[in-house]
ROZA-251571 format. One record per residue (C-alpha): x negated, y negated, z; residue in three letters. Coordinates in steps of 0.001 Angstrom, whole numbers, padded with zeros to 6 digits, always signed. Layout:
// residues N
XYZAla
...
This chain:
// residues 241
+033186-024975+007373Met
+032863-021692+009325Ser
+029614-019982+009185Glu
+029690-016696+007125Tyr
+029034-013310+008757Leu
+027848-010474+006799Phe
+029914-007327+006105Asn
+028628-003699+005319Ala
+028948-004034+001609Arg
+026870-007250+001823Asp
+023913-005414+003706Val
+024194-002268+001492Ala
+023996-004419-001825Ala
+021014-006214-000480Tyr
+019243-003183+000125Phe
+019988-001518-003255Lys
+018962-004960-004815Trp
+015566-005125-002745Ala
+014763-001750-003114Gly
+014313-001109+000642Ile
+012542+002333+001030Pro
+014732+004844+002656Ser
+012061+005393+005199His
+012502+001707+006503Glu
+016032+001333+006240Glu
+016717+002193+009887Met
+014035-000701+010506Lys
+016132-003266+008885Tyr
+019351-002075+010209Leu
+018165-002112+013692Ser
+016773-005773+013153Phe
+020088-006673+011794Leu
+022166-005248+014542Phe
+019791-006574+017166Asp
+021002-010007+015833Arg
+024693-009257+015329Arg
+025876-012308+017159Val
+024519-014708+014593His
+024582-012226+011463Leu
+027217-009681+011476Leu
+030967-009705+011083Ala
+032803-008762+014372Arg
+033969-005452+013685Pro
+030457-004191+012823Leu
+029147-005600+016317Thr
+030856-003037+018651Gln
+028715-000126+018033Asp
+025359+000561+016516Glu
+025929+003989+015109Gln
+029332+002630+013560Ser
+027265-000033+011916Phe
+024735+002220+010496Tyr
+027525+004414+009208His
+029340+001611+007505Ala
+026431+000442+005768Val
+025401+003865+004617Tyr
+028990+004540+003213Arg
+028721+001468+001100Glu
+025249+002283-000087Met
+026460+005748-001151Tyr
+029313+004012-003264His
+026746+001332-004850Leu
+024239+004078-005671Trp
+027105+006286-007297Ser
+027944+003342-009681Val
+024147+003167-010329Gly
+022200+000733-012395Tyr
+024415-001189-014824Ile
+022232-004406-015479Asp
+020035-006841-013688Glu
+022965-008479-012149Phe
+024872-005440-010979Ser
+023712-005246-007603Asp
+025255-008515-006389Tyr
+028187-008212-008947Ala
+029257-005129-007073Leu
+029581-006670-003811Ile
+032932-008245-004421Ala
+035450-005647-005851Pro
+037389-006431-008903Pro
+040191-009249-007904Gly
+038554-010344-004914Thr
+038652-014188-004112Leu
+035797-016121-002939Pro
+035581-016651+000775Ile
+033728-020050+000947Phe
+032963-020725-002718Cys
+035761-022311-005103Gly
+037783-020011-007428Ala
+035870-018612-010252Gly
+032756-018654-008386Phe
+032667-015319-006892Ile
+029239-014330-008590Ala
+027865-017627-007174Leu
+029078-016508-003614Glu
+027672-012791-004137Ser
+024325-014099-005349Tyr
+023841-016689-002490Met
+024427-013807-000074Lys
+021616-011892-001411Ile
+019500-014739-001174Ile
+020208-015375+002430Ala
+019760-011774+003343Leu
+016463-011744+001719His
+015351-014717+003683Leu
+016532-013142+006957Ile
+015174-009713+006092Cys
+011944-010524+004245Ser
+008998-011007+007044Ser
+007060-014044+006729His
+008901-015383+003723Leu
+009460-019133+004312Pro
+011490-019815+001129Tyr
+012460-018562-002255Val
+012243-021018-005264Arg
+015212-021363-007513Ile
+016265-023489-010453Asn
+019851-023923-010020Phe
+020336-025857-013214Val
+020727-022878-015572Gly
+022129-020609-012866Leu
+025862-020756-013984Pro
+024705-019186-017435Leu
+022626-016533-015920Leu
+025575-015567-013416Leu
+028165-015817-016321Gly
+029952-018701-014901Ile
+032262-020810-017081Ser
+033626-023595-015157Ala
+033150-027405-014722Glu
+029566-028177-013548Tyr
+030899-030347-010956Glu
+032891-027497-009275Asp
+029842-025253-009562Phe
+027837-028050-007460Glu
+030456-028067-004758Lys
+030674-024448-004443Ser
+026998-024287-004130Leu
+027135-026970-001354Glu
+029486-024810+000340Ala
+027371-021791+000083Ser
+024745-023728+001664Phe
+026869-024649+004560Gln
+028499-021087+005213Ala
+025066-019209+004773Leu
+023034-021695+006852Arg
+020666-022625+004159Leu
+018363-025669+003477Ala
+016787-027061+000383Ala
+013358-028715-000079Tyr
+011782-030252-003041Asp
+008432-029464-004509Ile
+006939-031874-002096Phe
+008440-029904+000736Asn
+010924-032998+001621Lys
+014247-031817+002860Asn
+016835-032247-000166Tyr
+020440-032819+000457Asp
+022444-030516-001931Ile
+025520-032566-001588Ser
+023826-035152-003647Lys
+024151-032900-006617Gly
+021616-030342-008379Ile
+018445-031963-009484Pro
+016726-030731-012751Asn
+013891-029133-010837Glu
+013145-026133-008769Ile
+014043-026131-005356Leu
+012644-024354-002234Cys
+015366-022508-000287Ile
+015009-021467+003230Ser
+017097-020742+006288Leu
+018260-023844+008174Asp
+016050-024732+011289Ser
+018842-023729+014000Arg
+019482-020201+012241Leu
+015645-019594+012362Lys
+015418-020689+015954Met
+018387-018074+016933Asp
+016991-015294+014704Leu
+013303-015566+015252Phe
+012652-018081+018233Gly
+010314-020844+018380Ser
+007646-019308+016097Asp
+010113-019014+013270Gly
+008754-015500+012201Val
+010959-012636+011700Gly
+009827-009540+013792Gln
+011089-006150+012449Met
+010428-004166+015518Leu
+012176-004109+018874Arg
+010071-004601+021912Asp
+010453-001020+023133Asp
+009328+000138+019727Thr
+006368-002173+019770Lys
+005321-000892+023056Asp
+005449+002550+021763Lys
+003385+001567+018723Leu
+000720-000226+021015Glu
+000313+003074+023225Ala
+000098+005264+020230Leu
-002633+003040+018921Lys
-004305+002777+022147Lys
-004148+006677+022452Ser
-005409+006946+018948Ser
-008182+004728+019560Met
-009119+006630+022658Asn
-009169+009832+020635Asp
-011295+008471+017841Lys
-013809+007310+020706Leu
-013829+010662+022128Ala
-014288+012368+018755Arg
-017136+009864+018021Asp
-018810+010668+021295Lys
-018618+014606+020765Ser
-019965+013881+017112Glu
-022991+011990+018619Arg
-023828+014799+020946Lys
-023385+017558+018385Lys
-025969+015422+016042Lys
-028305+014961+018774Thr
-028318+018629+019822Ala
-028825+019521+015982Gln
-031903+017057+015661Thr
-033658+018509+018756Lys
-033239+022004+017280Lys
-034692+020708+013923Ala
-037878+019286+015356Ile
-040641+022065+015815Pro
-042061+022638+018908Lys
-045865+021976+019319Lys
-047776+025328+019748Pro
-049079+025911+023088Lys
-053021+026179+023451Ser
-054340+029690+024159Ser
-056389+030282+027109Ser
-059648+031299+024946Ser
-059510+027735+023433Gln
-059567+026049+026846Asn
-062718+027933+027813Lys
-065520+026022+026266Leu
């Protein structure tokens, strides 16, 4: 199965679902665009500003709809009548839900996995279909979104074997982790040039602090000297004995 690449509506829905603060939106958008080859649909990879505008346009639409219920953020990913891309017919809610989970793992720094009990998920998502078909669509989601499952003992679980009656730990697969984050497997939200600027700012701030501390010490020393009373000088008459 082909690997799924996210569109602007997916990203906008995740931002709304996760409650990304407005002052941090550009940080996440830059993070995604820097890894566009592995994550974004081809039309979004041509120009950075066009990608930003596309996501914000979708965010305006989603926020205009407002809050409907706790499931509305991922339910609005697919417009009414949309057919699933990698899940089976009737499982558009599962497809949208798994997109949100995948983006959460991609964008959340230092988040190794999320824990999900898939047994009761069809009921929560309002899916009424054969459970076997649900399992097949879930397996397709793992393949398309490049996810991996682990049991409570941190052992790899093959989702094609069916859904166990226990909580599973869901993570990005090892290859996608390597492509996105390198050998350390840790997501970095800041670009190298941004990190350099922050380091320079941090160093400058530290130097300023040291200079202020030095100036304060000099002032305190001067004030202490002024506060110490001077010893009176002996008069000439007292010296003549």
